[in-house]
C-alpha positions as CSV (number, residue, x, y, z in Angstrom):
1,X,0.0,0.0,0.0
2,X,1.3,3.4,-0.9
3,X,0.8,6.0,1.8
4,X,1.4,9.6,0.7
5,X,3.3,12.0,3.0
6,X,0.0,13.4,4.3
7,X,-0.6,10.0,5.9
8,X,-3.9,9.7,4.0
9,X,-4.5,6.2,2.6
10,X,-4.6,5.6,-1.2
11,X,-7.7,4.7,-3.2
12,X,-7.4,1.6,-5.3
13,X,-9.2,0.6,-8.4
14,X,-9.4,-3.1,-8.7
15,X,-9.3,-5.0,-12.1
16,X,-13.1,-5.4,-11.9
17,X,-13.6,-1.6,-11.5
18,X,-14.4,-1.7,-7.7
19,X,-12.8,1.3,-5.9
20,X,-11.5,0.7,-2.4
21,X,-10.1,3.1,0.2
22,X,-7.9,0.5,2.0
23,X,-6.2,-2.8,1.1
24,X,-8.8,-4.5,3.2
25,X,-11.6,-3.5,0.8
26,X,-13.0,-6.6,-0.9
27,X,-10.9,-7.8,-3.8
28,X,-13.5,-9.3,-6.1
29,X,-11.3,-10.3,-9.1
30,X,-8.1,-12.0,-8.2
31,X,-8.0,-14.7,-10.9
32,X,-4.9,-14.5,-13.1
33,X,-6.2,-13.6,-16.5
34,X,-4.6,-15.2,-19.6
35,X,-3.4,-12.5,-22.0
36,X,-5.6,-12.2,-25.0
37,X,-4.0,-11.2,-28.3
38,X,-5.4,-8.0,-29.9
39,X,-4.4,-6.1,-33.0
40,X,-1.6,-3.6,-32.4
41,X,-2.2,-0.2,-34.1
42,X,0.8,1.8,-35.0
43,X,0.5,5.3,-36.4
44,X,-3.3,5.0,-36.5
45,X,-3.4,1.8,-38.6
46,X,-3.1,-1.9,-37.9
47,X,0.6,-2.8,-37.7
48,X,0.7,-5.1,-40.8
49,X,3.9,-6.8,-39.4
50,X,4.4,-10.3,-38.3
51,X,2.9,-11.5,-35.0
52,X,5.2,-11.4,-31.9
53,X,4.8,-14.4,-29.6
54,X,3.7,-13.9,-26.0
55,X,6.5,-16.2,-24.8
56,X,9.1,-13.7,-26.1
57,X,7.3,-10.8,-24.3
58,X,7.0,-12.7,-21.0
59,X,10.7,-13.7,-21.2
60,X,11.7,-10.1,-21.8
61,X,9.6,-9.1,-18.7
62,X,11.3,-11.8,-16.6
63,X,14.8,-11.0,-17.7
64,X,14.6,-7.2,-17.5
65,X,17.1,-5.6,-15.1
66,X,15.4,-2.3,-15.0
67,X,11.7,-1.2,-15.4
68,X,10.9,2.4,-16.3
69,X,7.8,3.6,-14.5
70,X,5.6,6.5,-15.5
71,X,2.7,7.5,-13.2
72,X,0.0,10.0,-13.9
73,X,0.5,13.2,-12.0
74,X,0.4,16.9,-12.0
75,X,2.8,18.4,-14.6
76,X,4.9,16.5,-17.0
77,X,5.5,12.7,-16.9
78,X,8.3,11.7,-14.5
79,X,9.8,8.4,-15.6
80,X,11.9,6.5,-13.1
81,X,14.1,3.4,-13.5
82,X,13.4,0.9,-10.8
83,X,14.1,-2.8,-9.9
84,X,11.3,-5.3,-10.0
85,X,10.1,-8.8,-11.1
86,X,7.5,-10.2,-13.4
87,X,5.8,-12.8,-11.2
88,X,2.5,-14.6,-11.7
89,X,1.4,-12.2,-14.5
90,X,2.0,-9.0,-12.5
91,X,4.9,-6.6,-12.1
92,X,6.2,-6.2,-8.6
93,X,8.4,-3.0,-8.3
94,X,10.5,-1.3,-5.7
95,X,9.5,2.3,-6.4
96,X,11.4,4.1,-3.7
97,X,10.7,7.5,-5.3
98,X,8.5,9.9,-3.2
99,X,7.3,11.6,-6.4
100,X,6.2,8.3,-8.0
101,X,4.6,7.1,-4.7
102,X,2.7,10.4,-4.4
103,X,1.5,10.2,-8.0
104,X,0.4,6.5,-7.6
105,X,-1.4,7.4,-4.4
106,X,-3.5,10.0,-6.3
107,X,-4.0,7.8,-9.4
108,X,-3.0,4.1,-9.6
109,X,-2.7,4.2,-13.4
110,X,0.9,3.5,-14.5
111,X,2.9,2.7,-17.7
112,X,6.0,0.6,-17.4
113,X,8.5,0.0,-20.2
114,X,11.8,-1.9,-20.5
115,X,15.1,-0.4,-21.5
116,X,15.3,-1.2,-25.2
117,X,14.0,1.1,-27.9
118,X,14.5,-1.6,-30.5
119,X,12.9,-4.6,-28.7
120,X,10.1,-2.8,-27.0
121,X,7.8,-4.0,-24.2
122,X,5.3,-1.6,-22.6
123,X,2.9,-2.6,-19.7
124,X,-0.1,-0.4,-19.0
125,X,-1.9,-1.2,-15.8
126,X,-3.0,-0.3,-12.3
127,X,-1.2,-0.4,-8.9
128,X,-3.2,-2.8,-6.7
129,X,-2.8,-4.1,-3.2
130,X,-0.3,-7.0,-3.2
131,X,-1.8,-10.5,-3.1
132,X,-0.2,-13.4,-1.4
133,X,1.9,-15.5,-3.7
134,X,4.0,-18.6,-3.4
135,X,6.9,-18.2,-3.8
136,X,6.4,-14.5,-2.9
137,X,7.6,-11.7,-5.1
138,X,10.2,-10.6,-2.5
139,X,11.9,-14.0,-2.7
140,X,11.9,-13.9,-6.5
141,X,13.3,-10.3,-6.3
142,X,16.0,-11.3,-3.9
143,X,17.1,-14.2,-6.1
144,X,17.1,-12.1,-9.3
145,X,19.2,-9.3,-7.8
146,X,21.2,-11.3,-5.3
147,X,19.8,-8.9,-2.7
148,X,17.9,-9.0,0.6
149,X,14.9,-6.7,0.1
150,X,13.9,-5.5,3.6
151,X,10.1,-5.0,3.6
152,X,10.3,-3.4,7.1
153,X,12.7,-0.8,5.8
154,X,11.5,-0.2,2.2
155,X,7.8,-1.2,2.4
156,X,6.0,-3.8,0.2
157,X,6.9,-4.1,-3.4
158,X,4.3,-2.3,-5.5
159,X,2.1,-4.6,-7.5
160,X,1.1,-3.6,-11.0
161,X,-1.6,-5.7,-12.7
162,X,-1.5,-5.2,-16.5
163,X,-4.5,-4.1,-18.5
164,X,-2.6,-4.2,-21.8
165,X,0.9,-5.1,-22.9
166,X,2.3,-3.7,-26.2
167,X,5.5,-5.0,-27.8
168,X,7.4,-4.8,-31.0
169,X,10.8,-5.6,-32.5
170,X,12.4,-3.4,-35.0
171,X,14.4,-4.5,-38.1
172,X,17.7,-3.4,-39.3
173,X,20.4,-1.3,-37.6
174,X,18.9,1.0,-35.1
175,X,15.4,0.0,-36.3
176,X,15.9,1.8,-39.7
177,X,14.1,-1.0,-41.6
178,X,10.8,-0.6,-39.7
179,X,9.0,-3.0,-37.6
180,X,9.6,-6.7,-37.5
181,X,7.1,-8.5,-35.3
182,X,4.5,-6.7,-33.2
183,X,1.8,-7.6,-30.7
184,X,-0.7,-6.4,-28.2
185,X,-2.3,-8.4,-25.4
186,X,-5.3,-7.5,-23.2
187,X,-5.7,-8.7,-19.6
188,X,-9.3,-7.6,-19.3
189,X,-11.4,-10.3,-17.7
């Protein structure tokens, strides 16, 4: 749970549209939704490129060292690189930034992208209260980064449930030959 500096608790929008004021609010939709392929539109038209496989996208999310988070907020977007893990079809991130935490407390909508501008993966979703998982995201995080994430010191990892994932691979040096394979997946139940 993200608590802004004022001490006021965040409002959460759950995947089924229910709004809750606390993490104890009823979580009605907790099932892991399978990603459904959807046409990716690029520059206002269907991509027309080959289809990118979900396995490649999920592998990129698992292997990523850094996740760039953009939260809605007042003023211009404020992207931040953070550590995290893709675990059980959700991102679990160590935000650490007071600016991002405050923006997420006001509006849980986020966009997260990986480092590459040539092999692109973008996750659009909502910050939701963390759900119990076995093994837990912290254990997966510790193994990935060879680290001990101290929840008492840093707080819970922030869970981002995706609504859509967009991905594409470019062709040629520095992407000069256009798009190779593209894809879009919806997580709407």
